[in-house]
N, C-alpha and C positions, 0 to 999 in steps of 0.2 A: 821548177817548180820554185813558187816563191817561200823564202824562209824568214826569219828576223833578220837574217844581214841585208835582206833587201828593204826594210822598211826603215826610212828614215827616222830620226831622232828631232825632239823638241829642239829648236834653236835653228835647225835648218831653213834655209829660205824659203825652199818651195811650200813649207808647211802656212808660210805665211802671206802667200801670194793669192791673187784671183784665179782660179783654172781657166781654161779655155773652154769653149764650147765644142763639143765633138761635130764633125759634120755629120750628117746624115745623107746617102747612105753608108750604115757603120762599115769602116775598112775592117779588113780579114784582122790586120794587125790589132786593132782597139777591140774586135771580140775575142780574140786570143788572151789579151790582157786581163779582159772582164771573165774569161772561163779561168784563168791562173789566179785572179782575186779569191773567185769563188772557191777553188779550190783550196786555197791556204785557209780560209774561213772552216770550211769541212774539216780539213786535215788539224787543224788546231783545236778544235772540239773531240776529236778522235783522241782518248787518251793514250793508247799504243804510239799511234803517228807522232802524237806532241811530244812525248818523251823522246822517242827515236831521233826527232830533229830538233827537240829545244824548242818548240812553240810556244807561244805565250796565246790562250786561249782569246778568242774575238767572237763576235756579233756580226761586226761589221770593219768594213775597210774601203777607204775613198783612194782613189789614184793617186793623190799628192803624195798618202803616206809611202808610196812606192817610187818616189820623184816621179810620177809621170804626170806633169800639170795638165790635166784635163776632166771634164766635169763628168765623171764615171764613177759608180760607186757599186759594192756588192754587200748582201745582208743576207748571212744565215742564222735562223733562230730555230733551233731544235722545238720548242716550245713556245708558244707564243703566251701562253697563260690559258688558254682553252683548249688544250693538247692538239692545235695546230703546226704547222712548221712553217714557215714564210723563209722562201729563199727567192730574194730579188737579184738582178743585174741591172742598173738602170743608167742611162744616158742623159746629159743636161736635165738632170732632176730638178722641179722647183716647187716651193711650197707655194700653191695658190689661194690657200685659206686655210684657216685655225680657229680653232674655239680659244674663248677669252681666258677659261679655266687653265690653270696652270699645273704641271704634274713634276715630280722630282723622282730620283731613284733613292731610296731610304739610305745606300751606302755609298751616295755619292758616284760619279762617274769615272771610268780610268779611260787608257788609250791606248792602242800597242804603239804610238808615237811616243808616250811619255813614260817611261822607266818608272818612276817615282810615284808613291800614292800622293795626292796632293787631295786634302781633306775639305769639305764643303759640300751643300747643295747646289745641286745647277737645275735652275728652274727653268722650264720647257712649256711648251703647249703641249696640252693633254690630248687634242685632235688635232691632224692635219690631214691638210689633202693635196696631195701632190700628182703634179704631171710632169710625165719623162717621156722617153722614148726606152722600148725594151733591147736586147739585145739584137735583133732581128732587124732594129729601128721602126718597130710599129709604134704609133702613139700608146701612151699608158696613163690612166688617170686611176686613182685609187685613193681611199679614206682611210688613216690607220688612227687605232687610238693606243693609250697606255703604251706599254713599253716598248711595240713596234714603231710608234711614232716618236719616242724619245730618241732612240735609235738611229732613224732615218735623220731625224735634226740633226744628232751628231756628225753624221756623215757627210750631210749638206754643209754642214758650217765647214768641214775640211776644204769643201769646194771652195769656200769664199774667203779662206784665210783666217778661221776663227777657230779659234782651239777650247775646249769644254772649261776650261778653268777662268776662261775671260768672264766667265756667267757669276763666278763666285764670290758673294758679298764681303769684301776685304774685312768690313767694321765688324761683322757678325757671321762665319762662315754657314753656320747650323740654323740662319733664321728662315722659318718656313713665311712664304708669301700665304697672304690670305685664301683661304679656300682651295688651297691646292692639293692635289690628290697624290698620296704617298704611294709608289709603287717599289713591291718587294721584290 
């Protein structure tokens, strides 16, 4: 079981490296890693388990965050804003198209690998289309918008050695980009 001790923190060199592509068909080891990552997210959102194991709540986790430099990520959002649950385990994900319109989380972004709060707005694409492989190695392509799109962009950035605070405007951290959509 993955706990907070398994999650590497800001400053660790793996977080700034470009992760390696994962071979398809997907190995049993990579499938197990992805299952453990998803399990961590579910546990972290369960009040009882989070308290018992000292887990910080998370909606996304990329393999580099557990010091596995491979292009794999898991997302678990209990409510995507429309009453739907989003559960994803993606391999070699890439954004193949995106909206011009930007969006941001009104409270800024956080990260399981960053212990301190970093104030400022992170502007991302409001809509993205992602191509990847699922845990079974099947091709996956889907369009996301709003909060799920932001979460996926955050996790895909981890696969490319990019941290969320890299996007914060140093001169004016709370400056809103024209026509950007605010997401609560």
